C-alpha positions as CSV (number, residue, x, y, z in Angstrom):
1,X,0.0,-0.2,0.0
2,X,2.9,2.6,0.7
3,X,4.1,2.0,-2.9
4,X,0.8,3.0,-4.2
5,X,1.1,6.2,-1.9
6,X,4.6,6.9,-2.7
7,X,3.9,6.7,-6.4
8,X,1.1,8.9,-5.9
9,X,2.9,11.5,-4.3
10,X,5.8,11.3,-6.7
11,X,3.3,12.0,-9.8
12,X,1.7,14.8,-8.1
13,X,5.4,16.3,-7.0
14,X,6.3,15.6,-10.9
15,X,3.2,17.4,-12.3
16,X,3.4,20.2,-9.8
17,X,6.9,20.8,-11.0
18,X,6.1,20.5,-14.6
19,X,3.1,22.9,-14.2
20,X,5.5,25.2,-12.4
21,X,8.3,25.0,-14.9
22,X,5.7,25.8,-17.6
23,X,4.3,28.6,-15.5
24,X,7.5,30.2,-15.4
25,X,8.4,29.9,-19.1
26,X,4.9,31.2,-20.1
27,X,5.1,34.2,-17.7
28,X,8.6,35.0,-19.0
29,X,7.5,34.7,-22.6
30,X,4.4,37.0,-21.9
31,X,6.6,39.4,-20.2
32,X,9.3,39.8,-22.9
33,X,7.0,39.7,-26.0
34,X,7.6,42.5,-28.5
35,X,5.9,43.6,-31.7
36,X,7.6,42.4,-34.9
37,X,8.8,44.6,-37.6
38,X,7.1,42.7,-40.6
39,X,4.3,43.2,-42.7
40,X,1.4,40.6,-43.9
41,X,-1.2,40.0,-46.2
42,X,-3.8,41.0,-43.6
43,X,-4.3,42.3,-39.9
44,X,-6.5,40.2,-37.6
45,X,-7.7,41.7,-34.7
46,X,-9.2,40.0,-31.9
47,X,-11.5,42.5,-29.8
48,X,-11.6,42.0,-25.7
49,X,-8.4,44.1,-24.8
50,X,-7.0,47.6,-24.4
51,X,-5.7,49.2,-27.4
52,X,-6.2,46.1,-29.5
53,X,-8.4,47.8,-32.3
54,X,-6.3,50.8,-32.0
55,X,-3.0,49.0,-32.8
56,X,-4.8,47.0,-35.7
57,X,-6.0,50.5,-37.2
58,X,-2.3,52.0,-36.9
59,X,-1.2,48.7,-38.5
60,X,-3.2,49.0,-41.5
61,X,-2.7,53.1,-41.7
62,X,1.0,52.4,-41.5
63,X,0.7,49.7,-44.5
64,X,1.7,46.7,-42.5
65,X,-1.1,44.9,-44.2
66,X,-3.5,45.3,-46.9
67,X,-6.5,44.5,-45.0
68,X,-8.1,44.5,-41.5
69,X,-10.3,42.1,-39.9
70,X,-11.7,42.6,-36.5
71,X,-12.8,39.4,-34.9
72,X,-15.6,39.4,-32.1
73,X,-17.0,43.1,-32.7
74,X,-19.8,44.0,-30.4
75,X,-23.0,43.8,-32.6
76,X,-23.7,47.4,-31.8
77,X,-20.6,48.9,-33.4
78,X,-20.2,50.1,-36.7
79,X,-17.5,51.3,-38.9
80,X,-18.2,54.6,-38.4
81,X,-17.6,54.1,-34.7
82,X,-13.9,53.4,-35.7
83,X,-13.8,56.1,-38.0
84,X,-14.5,58.3,-34.9
85,X,-11.6,56.7,-33.0
86,X,-9.5,57.1,-36.0
87,X,-10.4,59.5,-38.6
88,X,-7.6,58.6,-41.0
89,X,-9.1,55.1,-41.5
90,X,-12.0,56.7,-43.6
91,X,-9.8,56.5,-46.5
92,X,-9.2,52.9,-46.2
93,X,-12.6,52.0,-44.6
94,X,-14.9,50.9,-47.6
95,X,-11.9,48.9,-49.3
96,X,-9.9,47.4,-46.4
97,X,-11.7,47.0,-43.2
98,X,-14.0,44.0,-42.2
99,X,-16.0,43.8,-39.0
100,X,-17.0,40.0,-37.7
101,X,-19.9,39.9,-35.6
102,X,-20.0,36.1,-35.2
103,X,-17.4,35.3,-32.4
104,X,-17.8,35.5,-28.7
105,X,-14.5,34.0,-27.6
106,X,-11.2,32.6,-28.8
107,X,-12.2,29.5,-30.5
108,X,-15.1,31.4,-32.4
109,X,-12.3,34.2,-33.2
110,X,-10.1,31.3,-34.8
111,X,-13.3,29.9,-36.9
112,X,-14.6,33.2,-38.0
113,X,-11.2,34.5,-39.2
114,X,-10.6,31.3,-41.0
115,X,-13.8,31.7,-43.1
116,X,-12.8,35.1,-43.9
117,X,-8.9,34.2,-44.5
118,X,-10.4,31.4,-47.0
119,X,-13.0,33.7,-48.7
120,X,-10.3,36.4,-49.3
121,X,-7.6,34.1,-50.3
122,X,-5.4,35.7,-47.7
123,X,-1.6,34.4,-47.2
124,X,-0.1,35.6,-44.3
125,X,-1.6,37.1,-41.1
126,X,-0.4,39.6,-38.4
127,X,-2.5,38.7,-35.4
128,X,-3.2,41.3,-32.9
129,X,-4.1,40.2,-29.3
130,X,-2.9,41.2,-26.0
131,X,0.6,39.5,-25.1
132,X,-1.1,37.3,-22.6
133,X,-3.6,36.0,-24.9
134,X,-1.7,35.3,-27.5
135,X,-0.2,31.6,-26.9
136,X,-3.7,30.5,-26.5
137,X,-4.8,32.7,-29.6
138,X,-2.0,31.0,-31.6
139,X,-3.0,27.6,-30.6
140,X,-6.7,28.0,-31.8
141,X,-5.4,29.8,-34.9
142,X,-3.1,27.0,-36.0
143,X,-5.7,24.5,-35.5
144,X,-8.4,26.3,-37.9
145,X,-5.8,28.0,-40.1
146,X,-2.9,25.7,-40.3
147,X,-1.6,26.5,-43.9
148,X,-1.3,30.3,-43.3
149,X,1.9,32.3,-42.0
150,X,0.8,33.7,-39.0
151,X,2.7,36.2,-36.9
152,X,2.2,37.2,-33.2
153,X,1.7,40.9,-32.9
154,X,1.2,41.4,-29.1
155,X,-0.3,44.5,-27.6
156,X,1.2,45.4,-24.0
157,X,-1.2,47.3,-21.9
158,X,0.2,50.0,-20.3
159,X,0.7,49.1,-16.4
160,X,0.5,45.2,-17.1
161,X,4.4,44.6,-16.3
162,X,5.8,41.4,-14.3
163,X,5.9,44.0,-11.1
164,X,1.9,44.2,-11.1
165,X,-0.6,41.9,-9.4
166,X,-2.8,42.3,-12.5
167,X,-0.1,40.9,-14.6
168,X,0.4,37.9,-12.5
169,X,-3.2,37.3,-12.2
170,X,-4.1,37.3,-15.9
171,X,-0.9,35.5,-16.6
172,X,-2.0,32.8,-14.1
173,X,-5.5,32.5,-15.6
174,X,-4.3,32.7,-19.2
175,X,-1.5,29.8,-18.5
176,X,-4.5,27.4,-17.1
177,X,-6.5,28.2,-20.1
178,X,-3.8,27.8,-22.6
179,X,-3.0,24.2,-20.8
180,X,-6.6,23.4,-21.5
181,X,-6.6,24.3,-25.2
182,X,-3.2,22.8,-25.7
183,X,-4.4,19.4,-24.3
184,X,-7.6,19.7,-26.2
185,X,-9.9,19.8,-23.1
186,X,-10.3,23.5,-23.5
187,X,-14.2,24.7,-23.2
188,X,-14.0,28.1,-24.5
189,X,-17.5,29.0,-24.2
190,X,-17.1,31.4,-21.5
191,X,-13.7,32.9,-22.6
192,X,-14.2,36.5,-23.6
193,X,-10.5,37.1,-23.8
């Protein structure tokens, strides 16, 4: 009986150690993410975090992509609302900006974007979302859009540094969600990230 108890204790210690090492790697990677200096066929923005939409619009206006697709848009939001946010967007709004209203979570963002990518024959993406959300978003996007080059464009919200409690809370929550998605166990129905 003591062998079984020893085995269970060792299994829990091993899993705890692996979880801890993974969490440290995850936190460091989030804390050190930086936006790339690159271009893509399209810019994809996942709503839900500070400055994501503004960053996507700025990328489009700076010619970092030919099209901007914003996934998970609130049903009351219209293109005019974004033009009011950034008036310079008006010159590109009719040709180059699409608002996606179908997604309510990260998995649905990936599905909604996959449909748009196929319809528009997009070859490469700049994926714009919060740094803490990027790993899980990339997992979902790679599952749904595996044959497209996806470049991460992390948005770092001011005040979310490794020295703040908010950073550690977000990273802890997101690491747990990312593990579930990686293990293909994640139920994304309640996620609004």
